[in-house]
N, C-alpha and C positions, 0 to 999 in steps of 0.2 A: 857875264862872259867878259874875259879880258879883251881890251882893245889894244892892238899892237901900235906902239908909237916909236918914233925915231929915237927917243931918249929913254925907252923902257916900256914895260907893260902898264896899262892903266885899267882900273875898274871904275865904272860910272854907275853908282847906285842912286836912284831917285826916290825910292820908297823906304819907309821904315821897316825894319825886320832884322832878324839875325841871319848872318851869312857866314859861311866858312871862308877863312883866308887861304887862298891857294898858294901862297908863298911865305917864306920866312926870310931872315937876314935883314939887311938894311934897305930902306926905301924911303918913301915920302908920302905925305897926304895933303890934300887941300880940302877945306870945309867951306862950301859956299852955298848953303841952303837957306831955308826960311830963318829970318832973324829970331834969336832966342833958342834955337834948337842946338843940340849937341850930339855928337856921335859917341857911343860908348863902345870900347873895345873890351872883349871878354877873353879870359884865359882859357886854357884847355879844360880846367875844372869847372867852367861855367860861371865863375865869379867875375865881377867887374874888375878889369885890370887897369884901365886908363880911360880918359874921356877928353874930347876936344873942347877948347873954349867955344863960345858962341861964334857964329860966322861974322865976318870973314876971318878965317884963321888957316894957318898952314904950318907944316913942319917939313923941312927939306931933308932931314936926317932922322928917321924913326926906325927903331928896332922892332920888326914885326914877328920874330920867332915866337915870343910868348903869347901872341894873340891868336 
């Protein structure tokens, strides 16, 4: 469930699993989970599209439309 923030919407996911991305266009992400873990972003066809580096990592300008 999105959490409304003053600087935009945020999703906070704490457990592993595939989830649908509710928006597209430009946004950001922050990865601050268990050391050594990575988030994998999948494209509409189900194939791995991108992945985050291990925590702590972030990207202040990420294009979400293909995810």
